[in-house]
MOPAC internal coordinates of N, CA, C and O (Angstrom, degrees):
PM7 1SCF
backbone

  N    0.0000 0     0.00 0     0.00 0    0    0    0
  C    1.4474 1     0.00 0     0.00 0    1    0    0
  C    1.5267 1   108.26 1     0.00 0    2    1    0
  O    1.2310 1   120.58 1   -49.48 1    3    2    1
  N    1.3138 1   116.49 1   130.52 1    3    2    1
  C    1.4534 1   121.82 1   179.68 1    5    3    2
  C    1.5191 1   113.41 1  -101.83 1    6    5    3
  O    1.2310 1   120.06 1   171.65 1    7    6    5
  N    1.2986 1   117.49 1    -8.35 1    7    6    5
  C    1.4505 1   120.21 1  -174.46 1    9    7    6
  C    1.5213 1   109.00 1  -151.95 1   10    9    7
  O    1.2310 1   120.81 1   -37.67 1   11   10    9
  N    1.2961 1   116.06 1   142.33 1   11   10    9
  C    1.4517 1   119.74 1   178.15 1   13   11   10
  C    1.5070 1   110.97 1   151.72 1   14   13   11
  O    1.2310 1   120.86 1    17.70 1   15   14   13
  N    1.2982 1   115.96 1  -162.30 1   15   14   13
  C    1.4583 1   120.98 1   178.83 1   17   15   14
  C    1.5176 1   109.25 1  -152.28 1   18   17   15
  O    1.2310 1   121.95 1   -15.79 1   19   18   17
  N    1.2991 1   113.87 1   164.21 1   19   18   17
  C    1.4615 1   121.21 1  -179.54 1   21   19   18
  C    1.5193 1   107.21 1  -125.46 1   22   21   19
  O    1.2310 1   120.55 1   -38.22 1   23   22   21
  N    1.3076 1   116.56 1   141.78 1   23   22   21
  C    1.4594 1   120.88 1   176.83 1   25   23   22
  C    1.5245 1   108.44 1  -135.96 1   26   25   23
  O    1.2310 1   121.06 1   -36.29 1   27   26   25
  N    1.2999 1   115.58 1   143.71 1   27   26   25
  C    1.4666 1   119.75 1   179.29 1   29   27   26
  C    1.5236 1   111.05 1   -68.46 1   30   29   27
  O    1.2310 1   121.27 1   -43.57 1   31   30   29
  N    1.2951 1   115.18 1   136.43 1   31   30   29
  C    1.4629 1   121.47 1   177.49 1   33   31   30
  C    1.5253 1   110.72 1   -56.31 1   34   33   31
  O    1.2310 1   120.34 1   144.77 1   35   34   33
  N    1.3246 1   116.95 1   -35.23 1   35   34   33
  C    1.4638 1   120.75 1  -176.65 1   37   35   34
  C    1.5256 1   112.98 1   -68.16 1   38   37   35
  O    1.2310 1   119.71 1   166.92 1   39   38   37
  N    1.3499 1   118.15 1   -13.08 1   39   38   37
  C    1.4623 1   120.23 1  -179.12 1   41   39   38
  C    1.5292 1   113.69 1   -99.02 1   42   41   39
  O    1.2310 1   120.03 1  -178.21 1   43   42   41
  N    1.3271 1   117.55 1     1.79 1   43   42   41
  C    1.4623 1   119.24 1   175.71 1   45   43   42
  C    1.5304 1   108.43 1   -81.26 1   46   45   43
  O    1.2310 1   119.67 1   -16.34 1   47   46   45
  N    1.3316 1   118.24 1   163.66 1   47   46   45
  C    1.4628 1   119.58 1  -177.75 1   49   47   46
  C    1.5312 1   112.62 1   -51.52 1   50   49   47
  O    1.2310 1   121.63 1   -53.26 1   51   50   49
  N    1.3247 1   114.49 1   126.74 1   51   50   49
  C    1.4605 1   121.17 1  -179.48 1   53   51   50
  C    1.5114 1   113.97 1    87.73 1   54   53   51
  O    1.2310 1   120.04 1   177.09 1   55   54   53
  N    1.3375 1   117.53 1    -2.91 1   55   54   53
  C    1.4613 1   121.06 1   179.35 1   57   55   54
  C    1.5155 1   111.80 1   -70.17 1   58   57   55
  O    1.2310 1   120.81 1    -2.93 1   59   58   57
  N    1.3150 1   116.05 1   177.07 1   59   58   57
  C    1.4653 1   121.33 1  -174.23 1   61   59   58
  C    1.5259 1   114.15 1   -90.18 1   62   61   59
  O    1.2310 1   119.05 1  -178.50 1   63   62   61
  N    1.3322 1   119.42 1     1.50 1   63   62   61
  C    1.4661 1   121.71 1  -174.76 1   65   63   62
  C    1.5281 1   113.32 1   -89.52 1   66   65   63
  O    1.2310 1   119.70 1  -141.44 1   67   66   65
  N    1.3207 1   118.18 1    38.56 1   67   66   65
  C    1.4687 1   121.58 1   179.03 1   69   67   66
  C    1.5262 1   109.36 1   -56.51 1   70   69   67
  O    1.2310 1   119.48 1   -40.06 1   71   70   69
  N    1.3032 1   118.60 1   139.94 1   71   70   69
  C    1.4607 1   130.88 1     6.21 1   73   71   70
  C    1.5368 1   114.05 1   -91.98 1   74   73   71
  O    1.2310 1   120.46 1  -153.65 1   75   74   73
  N    1.3036 1   116.72 1    26.35 1   75   74   73
  C    1.4743 1   121.66 1  -179.61 1   77   75   74
  C    1.5254 1   110.21 1  -115.54 1   78   77   75
  O    1.2310 1   119.96 1  -130.77 1   79   78   77
  N    1.3082 1   117.68 1    49.23 1   79   78   77
  C    1.4675 1   120.33 1  -174.43 1   81   79   78
  C    1.5320 1   113.52 1  -134.72 1   82   81   79
  O    1.2310 1   120.79 1  -144.87 1   83   82   81
  N    1.3379 1   116.10 1    35.13 1   83   82   81
  C    1.4631 1   119.14 1   176.61 1   85   83   82
  C    1.5243 1   112.14 1  -110.24 1   86   85   83
  O    1.2310 1   120.14 1  -177.72 1   87   86   85
  N    1.3274 1   117.33 1     2.28 1   87   86   85
  C    1.4536 1   121.93 1   179.84 1   89   87   86
  C    1.5130 1   114.19 1    99.52 1   90   89   87
  O    1.2310 1   120.14 1   172.27 1   91   90   89
  N    1.3202 1   117.35 1    -7.73 1   91   90   89
  C    1.4660 1   119.21 1  -178.33 1   93   91   90
  C    1.5256 1   112.12 1   -74.25 1   94   93   91
  O    1.2310 1   119.80 1   159.80 1   95   94   93
  N    1.3192 1   117.99 1   -20.20 1   95   94   93
  C    1.4673 1   120.58 1   172.88 1   97   95   94
  C    1.5269 1   108.98 1   -62.98 1   98   97   95
  O    1.2310 1   119.99 1   143.08 1   99   98   97
  N    1.3145 1   117.62 1   -36.92 1   99   98   97
  C    1.4620 1   120.66 1   177.20 1  101   99   98
  C    1.5293 1   110.14 1   -61.63 1  102  101   99
  O    1.2310 1   120.19 1   137.15 1  103  102  101
  N    1.3303 1   117.23 1   -42.85 1  103  102  101
  C    1.4661 1   120.71 1   177.61 1  105  103  102
  C    1.5242 1   109.37 1   -60.73 1  106  105  103
  O    1.2310 1   120.16 1   136.03 1  107  106  105
  N    1.3313 1   117.30 1   -43.97 1  107  106  105
  C    1.4624 1   122.52 1   177.92 1  109  107  106
  C    1.5358 1   110.50 1   -58.18 1  110  109  107
  O    1.2310 1   120.37 1   132.49 1  111  110  109
  N    1.3212 1   116.89 1   -47.51 1  111  110  109
  C    1.4679 1   120.75 1  -178.42 1  113  111  110
  C    1.5240 1   112.01 1   -67.63 1  114  113  111
  O    1.2310 1   119.99 1   143.21 1  115  114  113
  N    1.3300 1   117.62 1   -36.79 1  115  114  113
  C    1.4643 1   120.06 1   174.11 1  117  115  114
  C    1.5274 1   109.16 1   -63.47 1  118  117  115
  O    1.2310 1   120.51 1   143.36 1  119  118  117
  N    1.3377 1   116.64 1   -36.64 1  119  118  117
  C    1.4646 1   120.36 1   175.04 1  121  119  118
  C    1.5188 1   111.42 1   -54.92 1  122  121  119
  O    1.2310 1   120.26 1   134.65 1  123  122  121
  N    1.3383 1   117.11 1   -45.35 1  123  122  121
  C    1.4707 1   119.72 1   176.03 1  125  123  122
  C    1.5188 1   110.74 1   -62.41 1  126  125  123
  O    1.2310 1   120.31 1   137.84 1  127  126  125
  N    1.3159 1   117.01 1   -42.16 1  127  126  125
  C    1.4625 1   122.17 1  -177.37 1  129  127  126
  C    1.5253 1   111.58 1   -61.07 1  130  129  127
  O    1.2310 1   120.33 1   149.03 1  131  130  129
  N    1.3413 1   116.97 1   -30.97 1  131  130  129
  C    1.4619 1   120.56 1   179.43 1  133  131  130
  C    1.5267 1   112.59 1   -98.34 1  134  133  131
  O    1.2310 1   119.95 1  -166.07 1  135  134  133
  N    1.3319 1   117.69 1    13.93 1  135  134  133
  C    1.4568 1   120.66 1   170.19 1  137  135  134
  C    1.5060 1   117.83 1   101.19 1  138  137  135
  O    1.2310 1   119.39 1  -168.56 1  139  138  137
  N    1.3250 1   118.78 1    11.44 1  139  138  137
  C    1.4601 1   120.26 1   178.10 1  141  139  138
  C    1.5239 1   110.56 1   -93.51 1  142  141  139
  O    1.2310 1   121.29 1   -32.27 1  143  142  141
  N    1.3304 1   115.14 1   147.73 1  143  142  141
  C    1.4587 1   121.80 1   175.41 1  145  143  142
  C    1.5213 1   109.51 1  -103.55 1  146  145  143
  O    1.2310 1   120.92 1   -12.24 1  147  146  145
  N    1.3206 1   115.84 1   167.76 1  147  146  145
  C    1.4691 1   120.41 1   174.31 1  149  147  146
  C    1.5255 1   108.62 1   -63.48 1  150  149  147
  O    1.2310 1   120.39 1   -29.18 1  151  150  149
  N    1.3116 1   116.86 1   150.82 1  151  150  149
  C    1.4642 1   120.79 1  -179.02 1  153  151  150
  C    1.5207 1   111.89 1   -64.50 1  154  153  151
  O    1.2310 1   119.84 1   156.77 1  155  154  153
  N    1.3118 1   117.92 1   -23.23 1  155  154  153
  C    1.4659 1   120.35 1  -179.93 1  157  155  154
  C    1.5261 1   112.07 1   -97.46 1  158  157  155
  O    1.2310 1   119.66 1  -166.87 1  159  158  157
  N    1.3282 1   118.25 1    13.13 1  159  158  157
  C    1.4605 1   122.85 1   177.41 1  161  159  158
  C    1.5269 1   109.15 1   -57.42 1  162  161  159
  O    1.2310 1   119.90 1   -55.13 1  163  162  161
  N    1.3102 1   117.80 1   124.87 1  163  162  161
  C    1.4552 1   121.40 1   177.30 1  165  163  162
  C    1.5113 1   115.32 1    82.47 1  166  165  163
  O    1.2310 1   119.76 1   175.64 1  167  166  165
  N    1.3092 1   118.06 1    -4.36 1  167  166  165
  C    1.4584 1   120.26 1   176.85 1  169  167  166
  C    1.5240 1   113.21 1    69.40 1  170  169  167
  O    1.2310 1   121.05 1    37.35 1  171  170  169
  N    1.3330 1   115.61 1  -142.65 1  171  170  169
  C    1.4646 1   121.65 1  -172.96 1  173  171  170
  C    1.5260 1   114.29 1   -86.35 1  174  173  171
  O    1.2310 1   119.33 1   176.28 1  175  174  173
  N    1.3190 1   118.88 1    -3.72 1  175  174  173
  C    1.4598 1   120.34 1  -178.64 1  177  175  174
  C    1.5216 1   110.40 1  -134.43 1  178  177  175
  O    1.2310 1   121.32 1    -7.93 1  179  178  177
  N    1.3078 1   115.08 1   172.07 1  179  178  177
  C    1.4540 1   119.58 1   178.94 1  181  179  178
  C    1.5113 1   111.95 1    78.07 1  182  181  179
  O    1.2310 1   120.71 1    14.20 1  183  182  181
  N    1.3248 1   116.24 1  -165.80 1  183  182  181
  C    1.4618 1   119.96 1  -174.81 1  185  183  182
  C    1.5289 1   114.65 1   -75.35 1  186  185  183
  O    1.2310 1   119.77 1   171.42 1  187  186  185
  N    1.3234 1   118.04 1    -8.58 1  187  186  185
  C    1.4618 1   120.14 1  -179.95 1  189  187  186
  C    1.5145 1   111.55 1    60.65 1  190  189  187
  O    1.2310 1   120.95 1    53.66 1  191  190  189
  N    1.3253 1   115.80 1  -126.34 1  191  190  189
  C    1.4714 1   120.33 1  -178.45 1  193  191  190
  C    1.5306 1   112.23 1   -93.86 1  194  193  191
  O    1.2310 1   120.36 1  -169.73 1  195  194  193
  N    1.3401 1   116.92 1    10.27 1  195  194  193
  C    1.4666 1   123.56 1  -179.82 1  197  195  194
  C    1.5284 1   112.98 1    66.35 1  198  197  195
  O    1.2310 1   120.61 1  -156.13 1  199  198  197
  N    1.3209 1   116.44 1    23.87 1  199  198  197
  C    1.4642 1   121.73 1   177.16 1  201  199  198
  C    1.5265 1   107.01 1  -127.95 1  202  201  199
  O    1.2310 1   120.60 1   -59.00 1  203  202  201
  N    1.3324 1   116.45 1   121.00 1  203  202  201
  C    1.4625 1   120.88 1  -173.07 1  205  203  202
  C    1.5233 1   115.10 1   -66.90 1  206  205  203
  O    1.2310 1   119.65 1   153.45 1  207  206  205
  N    1.3202 1   118.27 1   -26.55 1  207  206  205
  C    1.4678 1   118.13 1  -174.95 1  209  207  206
  C    1.5292 1   114.17 1   -97.14 1  210  209  207
  O    1.2310 1   119.88 1  -165.82 1  211  210  209
  N    1.3271 1   117.84 1    14.18 1  211  210  209
  C    1.4702 1   119.92 1   169.98 1  213  211  210
  C    1.5259 1   107.29 1  -108.65 1  214  213  211
  O    1.2310 1   119.75 1   -58.44 1  215  214  213
  N    1.3241 1   118.08 1   121.56 1  215  214  213
  C    1.4600 1   120.68 1  -179.51 1  217  215  214
  C    1.5292 1   111.26 1   -61.82 1  218  217  215
  O    1.2310 1   121.24 1   -29.70 1  219  218  217
  N    1.3382 1   115.24 1   150.30 1  219  218  217
  C    1.4587 1   118.95 1   174.26 1  221  219  218
  C    1.5290 1   109.26 1   -61.56 1  222  221  219
  O    1.2310 1   121.08 1   -28.29 1  223  222  221
  N    1.3100 1   115.55 1   151.71 1  223  222  221
  C    1.4655 1   122.14 1  -178.64 1  225  223  222
  C    1.5213 1   107.81 1  -145.03 1  226  225  223
  O    1.2310 1   120.45 1   -47.68 1  227  226  225
  N    1.3185 1   116.75 1   132.32 1  227  226  225
  C    1.4616 1   120.91 1   179.35 1  229  227  226
  C    1.5184 1   109.62 1   -63.19 1  230  229  227
  O    1.2310 1   120.72 1   -44.42 1  231  230  229
  N    1.3351 1   116.22 1   135.58 1  231  230  229
  C    1.4558 1   120.33 1  -176.73 1  233  231  230
  C    1.5114 1   115.27 1  -110.40 1  234  233  231
  O    1.2310 1   119.81 1   179.86 1  235  234  233
  N    1.3330 1   117.96 1    -0.14 1  235  234  233
  C    1.4637 1   120.36 1  -179.00 1  237  235  234
  C    1.5152 1   112.40 1   -84.07 1  238  237  235
  O    1.2310 1   120.38 1    15.90 1  239  238  237
  N    1.3327 1   116.88 1  -164.10 1  239  238  237
  C    1.4692 1   120.51 1  -179.95 1  241  239  238
  C    1.5348 1   111.12 1   -53.48 1  242  241  239
  O    1.2310 1   121.04 1   -51.38 1  243  242  241
  N    1.3068 1   115.61 1   128.62 1  243  242  241
  C    1.4583 1   120.78 1  -179.45 1  245  243  242
  C    1.5176 1   113.62 1    80.22 1  246  245  243
  O    1.2310 1   120.07 1   178.09 1  247  246  245
  N    1.3246 1   117.48 1    -1.91 1  247  246  245
  C    1.4584 1   121.35 1  -177.27 1  249  247  246
  C    1.5093 1   113.66 1   -85.89 1  250  249  247
  O    1.2310 1   119.95 1   115.26 1  251  250  249
  N    1.3445 1   117.70 1   -64.74 1  251  250  249
  C    1.4585 1   117.93 1  -179.36 1  253  251  250
  C    1.5255 1   111.00 1   -55.32 1  254  253  251
  O    1.2310 1   121.48 1   -37.61 1  255  254  253
  N    1.2955 1   114.78 1   142.39 1  255  254  253
  C    1.4606 1   120.95 1  -173.55 1  257  255  254
  C    1.5100 1   112.91 1   -70.21 1  258  257  255
  O    1.2310 1   121.64 1   -41.56 1  259  258  257
  N    1.3046 1   114.47 1   138.44 1  259  258  257
  C    1.4560 1   121.26 1   169.03 1  261  259  258
  C    1.5204 1   105.19 1  -128.85 1  262  261  259
  O    1.2310 1   120.66 1   -42.16 1  263  262  261
  N    1.3019 1   116.35 1   137.84 1  263  262  261
  C    1.4584 1   119.96 1  -173.81 1  265  263  262
  C    1.5177 1   109.96 1    81.31 1  266  265  263
  O    1.2310 1   120.94 1    36.48 1  267  266  265
  N    1.3329 1   115.81 1  -143.52 1  267  266  265
  C    1.4692 1   121.74 1   179.44 1  269  267  266
  C    1.5322 1   108.16 1  -147.11 1  270  269  267
  O    1.2310 1   120.64 1  -115.89 1  271  270  269
  N    1.3466 1   116.39 1    64.11 1  271  270  269
  C    1.4641 1   120.88 1  -172.45 1  273  271  270
  C    1.5309 1   113.79 1   -78.83 1  274  273  271
  O    1.2310 1   119.99 1   -78.04 1  275  274  273
  N    1.3079 1   117.62 1   101.96 1  275  274  273
  C    1.4643 1   122.04 1   178.26 1  277  275  274
  C    1.5232 1   110.08 1   -59.09 1  278  277  275
  O    1.2310 1   120.43 1   -40.75 1  279  278  277
  N    1.3218 1   116.79 1   139.25 1  279  278  277
  C    1.4587 1   121.75 1   176.18 1  281  279  278
  C    1.5119 1   115.25 1    81.14 1  282  281  279
  O    1.2310 1   119.22 1  -171.32 1  283  282  281
  N    1.3216 1   119.10 1     8.68 1  283  282  281
  C    1.4647 1   121.43 1  -179.38 1  285  283  282
  C    1.5262 1   109.31 1   -66.46 1  286  285  283
  O    1.2310 1   120.58 1   -48.72 1  287  286  285
  N    1.3346 1   116.50 1   131.28 1  287  286  285
  C    1.4631 1   121.78 1  -178.78 1  289  287  286
  C    1.5172 1   108.55 1  -144.00 1  290  289  287
  O    1.2310 1   120.00 1   -80.77 1  291  290  289
  N    1.3293 1   117.60 1    99.23 1  291  290  289
  C    1.4635 1   121.78 1  -173.57 1  293  291  290
  C    1.5178 1   113.83 1   -98.64 1  294  293  291
  O    1.2310 1   119.15 1   175.21 1  295  294  293
  N    1.3356 1   119.23 1    -4.79 1  295  294  293
  C    1.4628 1   121.87 1  -179.38 1  297  295  294
  C    1.5266 1   110.22 1  -128.72 1  298  297  295
  O    1.2310 1   120.38 1   -29.61 1  299  298  297
  N    1.3463 1   116.88 1   150.39 1  299  298  297
  C    1.4576 1   119.90 1  -176.65 1  301  299  298
  C    1.5298 1   114.88 1   -74.59 1  302  301  299
  O    1.2310 1   119.31 1   164.48 1  303  302  301
  N    1.3343 1   118.92 1   -15.52 1  303  302  301
  C    1.4645 1   118.96 1   179.80 1  305  303  302
  C    1.5238 1   110.23 1   -70.62 1  306  305  303
  O    1.2310 1   120.58 1    -8.58 1  307  306  305
  N    1.2973 1   116.50 1   171.42 1  307  306  305
  C    1.4605 1   120.63 1  -176.76 1  309  307  306
  C    1.5109 1   113.47 1   -64.83 1  310  309  307
  O    1.2310 1   121.20 1   -35.71 1  311  310  309
  N    1.3011 1   115.31 1   144.29 1  311  310  309
  C    1.4566 1   121.07 1   174.61 1  313  311  310
  C    1.5122 1   114.50 1   101.61 1  314  313  311
  O    1.2310 1   121.31 1   -42.22 1  315  314  313
  N    1.3229 1   115.09 1   137.78 1  315  314  313
  C    1.4624 1   121.29 1   174.51 1  317  315  314
  C    1.5179 1   109.35 1   -73.60 1  318  317  315
  O    1.2310 1   120.52 1   -19.44 1  319  318  317
  N    1.3231 1   116.61 1   160.56 1  319  318  317
  C    1.4636 1   120.53 1   176.53 1  321  319  318
  C    1.5282 1   109.04 1   -59.25 1  322  321  319
  O    1.2310 1   120.32 1   -42.20 1  323  322  321
  N    1.3315 1   117.00 1   137.80 1  323  322  321
  C    1.4624 1   121.14 1  -176.27 1  325  323  322
  C    1.5309 1   112.70 1   -79.32 1  326  325  323
  O    1.2310 1   120.84 1  -114.02 1  327  326  325
  N    1.3318 1   115.99 1    65.98 1  327  326  325
  C    1.4691 1   120.57 1  -173.69 1  329  327  326
  C    1.5257 1   113.30 1   -67.57 1  330  329  327
  O    1.2310 1   119.91 1   162.55 1  331  330  329
  N    1.3279 1   117.78 1   -17.45 1  331  330  329
  C    1.4703 1   120.44 1  -179.78 1  333  331  330
  C    1.5286 1   112.36 1   -94.46 1  334  333  331
  O    1.2310 1   120.81 1  -172.93 1  335  334  333
  N    1.3188 1   116.06 1     7.07 1  335  334  333
  C    1.4598 1   121.33 1  -177.50 1  337  335  334
  C    1.5237 1   110.60 1   -86.74 1  338  337  335
  O    1.2310 1   120.34 1   -40.26 1  339  338  337
  N    1.3246 1   116.96 1   139.74 1  339  338  337
  C    1.4634 1   120.81 1   178.63 1  341  339  338
  C    1.5264 1   112.47 1   -58.76 1  342  341  339
  O    1.2310 1   119.86 1   154.70 1  343  342  341
  N    1.3394 1   117.88 1   -25.30 1  343  342  341
  C    1.4582 1   120.14 1  -176.60 1  345  343  342
  C    1.5286 1   112.64 1   -92.16 1  346  345  343
  O    1.2310 1   119.59 1  -175.19 1  347  346  345
  N    1.3170 1   118.39 1     4.81 1  347  346  345
  C    1.4647 1   122.67 1   172.51 1  349  347  346
  C    1.5266 1   107.75 1   -83.86 1  350  349  347
  O    1.2310 1   120.59 1    -5.36 1  351  350  349
  N    1.3127 1   116.48 1   174.64 1  351  350  349
  C    1.4737 1   120.14 1   179.25 1  353  351  350
  C    1.5222 1   112.10 1  -104.50 1  354  353  351
  O    1.2310 1   120.28 1  -164.46 1  355  354  353
  N    1.3341 1   117.06 1    15.54 1  355  354  353
  C    1.4604 1   120.67 1   179.27 1  357  355  354
  C    1.5289 1   110.98 1   -64.27 1  358  357  355
  O    1.2310 1   121.20 1   -13.82 1  359  358  357
  N    1.3249 1   115.32 1   166.18 1  359  358  357
  C    1.4660 1   120.73 1   177.88 1  361  359  358
  C    1.5326 1   110.00 1   -56.95 1  362  361  359
  O    1.2310 1   120.48 1   -28.03 1  363  362  361
  N    1.3126 1   116.70 1   151.97 1  363  362  361
  C    1.4647 1   121.25 1   179.39 1  365  363  362
  C    1.5273 1   112.01 1   -52.65 1  366  365  363
  O    1.2310 1   119.89 1   139.78 1  367  366  365
  N    1.3189 1   117.81 1   -40.22 1  367  366  365
  C    1.4640 1   120.81 1  -176.62 1  369  367  366
  C    1.5251 1   112.13 1   -63.73 1  370  369  367
  O    1.2310 1   120.15 1   162.76 1  371  370  369
  N    1.3137 1   117.33 1   -17.24 1  371  370  369
  C    1.4606 1   122.67 1  -178.87 1  373  371  370
  C    1.5319 1   111.89 1   -90.50 1  374  373  371
  O    1.2310 1   120.09 1   151.84 1  375  374  373
  N    1.3047 1   117.43 1   -28.16 1  375  374  373
  C    1.4680 1   121.88 1  -174.60 1  377  375  374
  C    1.5278 1   110.53 1   -72.06 1  378  377  375
  O    1.2310 1   120.85 1   -48.47 1  379  378  377
  N    1.3573 1   115.98 1   131.53 1  379  378  377
  C    1.4591 1   118.47 1  -175.40 1  381  379  378
  C    1.5250 1   114.87 1  -137.04 1  382  381  379
  O    1.2310 1   118.30 1   166.10 1  383  382  381
  N    1.3252 1   120.85 1   -13.90 1  383  382  381
  C    1.4570 1   117.97 1  -178.97 1  385  383  382
  C    1.5078 1   114.69 1   174.47 1  386  385  383
  O    1.2310 1   122.05 1     1.10 1  387  386  385
  N    1.3328 1   113.67 1  -178.90 1  387  386  385
  C    1.4585 1   123.62 1   174.78 1  389  387  386
  C    1.5222 1   108.14 1  -109.26 1  390  389  387
  O    1.2310 1   120.08 1   -22.00 1  391  390  389
  N    1.3310 1   117.45 1   158.00 1  391  390  389
  C    1.4591 1   121.29 1   174.40 1  393  391  390
  C    1.5295 1   108.93 1   -82.86 1  394  393  391
  O    1.2310 1   119.91 1   -18.21 1  395  394  393
  N    1.3379 1   117.78 1   161.79 1  395  394  393
  C    1.4666 1   119.41 1   174.96 1  397  395  394
  C    1.5343 1   112.12 1   -56.03 1  398  397  395
  O    1.2310 1   120.25 1   142.51 1  399  398  397
  N    1.3310 1   117.13 1   -37.49 1  399  398  397
  C    1.4626 1   120.35 1   178.21 1  401  399  398
  C    1.5191 1   112.51 1   -64.93 1  402  401  399
  O    1.2310 1   120.22 1   142.02 1  403  402  401
  N    1.3175 1   117.18 1   -37.98 1  403  402  401
  C    1.4622 1   120.15 1   176.88 1  405  403  402
  C    1.5273 1   110.89 1   -66.55 1  406  405  403
  O    1.2310 1   120.56 1   140.69 1  407  406  405
  N    1.3310 1   116.53 1   -39.31 1  407  406  405
  C    1.4651 1   119.87 1   177.99 1  409  407  406
  C    1.5285 1   109.44 1   -62.58 1  410  409  407
  O    1.2310 1   120.22 1   136.29 1  411  410  409
  N    1.3390 1   117.18 1   -43.71 1  411  410  409
  C    1.4681 1   120.45 1   178.26 1  413  411  410
  C    1.5245 1   110.63 1   -61.87 1  414  413  411
  O    1.2310 1   120.27 1   137.47 1  415  414  413
  N    1.3406 1   117.10 1   -42.53 1  415  414  413
  C    1.4646 1   119.84 1   179.57 1  417  415  414
  C    1.5276 1   110.97 1   -64.06 1  418  417  415
  O    1.2310 1   119.87 1   134.10 1  419  418  417
  N    1.3218 1   117.86 1   -45.90 1  419  418  417
  C    1.4676 1   118.70 1  -177.82 1  421  419  418
  C    1.5252 1   110.74 1   -66.11 1  422  421  419
  O    1.2310 1   120.17 1   144.95 1  423  422  421
  N    1.3420 1   117.29 1   -35.05 1  423  422  421
  C    1.4619 1   119.09 1   176.45 1  425  423  422
  C    1.5284 1   110.92 1   -64.20 1  426  425  423
  O    1.2310 1   120.50 1   136.38 1  427  426  425
  N    1.3341 1   116.66 1   -43.62 1  427  426  425
  C    1.4664 1   120.48 1   178.65 1  429  427  426
  C    1.5212 1   110.97 1   -64.17 1  430  429  427
  O    1.2310 1   120.35 1   135.77 1  431  430  429
  N    1.3268 1   116.94 1   -44.23 1  431  430  429
  C    1.4650 1   121.15 1  -179.97 1  433  431  430
  C    1.5286 1   111.17 1   -62.52 1  434  433  431
  O    1.2310 1   120.52 1   138.31 1  435  434  433
  N    1.3270 1   116.62 1   -41.69 1  435  434  433
  C    1.4663 1   120.08 1   179.04 1  437  435  434
  C    1.5290 1   110.66 1   -63.87 1  438  437  435
  O    1.2310 1   120.34 1   139.95 1  439  438  437
  N    1.3146 1   116.96 1   -40.05 1  439  438  437
  C    1.4566 1   121.03 1  -179.87 1  441  439  438
  C    1.5285 1   111.36 1   -68.34 1  442  441  439
  O    1.2310 1   120.45 1   133.01 1  443  442  441
  N    1.3328 1   116.74 1   -46.99 1  443  442  441
  C    1.4673 1   121.22 1  -176.53 1  445  443  442
  C    1.5224 1   112.08 1   -70.00 1  446  445  443
  O    1.2310 1   120.29 1   130.20 1  447  446  445
  N    1.3204 1   117.05 1   -49.80 1  447  446  445
  C    1.4677 1   120.29 1  -169.93 1  449  447  446
  C    1.5237 1   114.94 1   -96.90 1  450  449  447
  O    1.2310 1   120.05 1   163.00 1  451  450  449
  N    1.3248 1   117.51 1   -17.00 1  451  450  449
  C    1.4627 1   119.20 1  -177.65 1  453  451  450
  C    1.5260 1   112.73 1  -123.33 1  454  453  451
  O    1.2310 1   120.26 1   174.56 1  455  454  453
  N    1.3393 1   117.11 1    -5.44 1  455  454  453
  C    1.4529 1   120.21 1   179.08 1  457  455  454
  C    1.5139 1   113.69 1    66.79 1  458  457  455
  O    1.2310 1   120.88 1  -152.88 1  459  458  457
  N    1.3330 1   115.92 1    27.12 1  459  458  457
  C    1.4620 1   121.54 1  -177.67 1  461  459  458
  C    1.5264 1   108.52 1  -117.54 1  462  461  459
  O    1.2310 1   120.49 1   -50.09 1  463  462  461
  N    1.3196 1   116.66 1   129.91 1  463  462  461
  C    1.4574 1   121.02 1   176.43 1  465  463  462
  C    1.5200 1   108.44 1  -105.49 1  466  465  463
  O    1.2310 1   121.32 1   -55.58 1  467  466  465
  N    1.3406 1   115.08 1   124.42 1  467  466  465
  C    1.4655 1   119.68 1   177.95 1  469  467  466
  C    1.5143 1   109.84 1  -127.31 1  470  469  467
  O    1.2310 1   120.10 1   180.00 1  471  470  469

């Protein structure tokens, strides 16, 4: 196999990797497979995750999200940390979606690198 991804059995729904065992880790990993980065990629400066509508998020110690902390804001630029984003590291129960910019990026990445239009 030249292309694909691997996911731990314990992170599928009902697995033992709580709080990461509802299947949303799979969505996160597919996000990487289609060209998305973690929301805290690059920390508070630089291009971040290369998506304009995801706020910067600190990626060092204490930066990536654990749990589902409402109101978390680790960078001085506008916007709270995107704790409800599939590409964050928050608990599965917190993850709820992608931003429009992430959808546009994954569509472009799929078209350019995989020859698939979605």
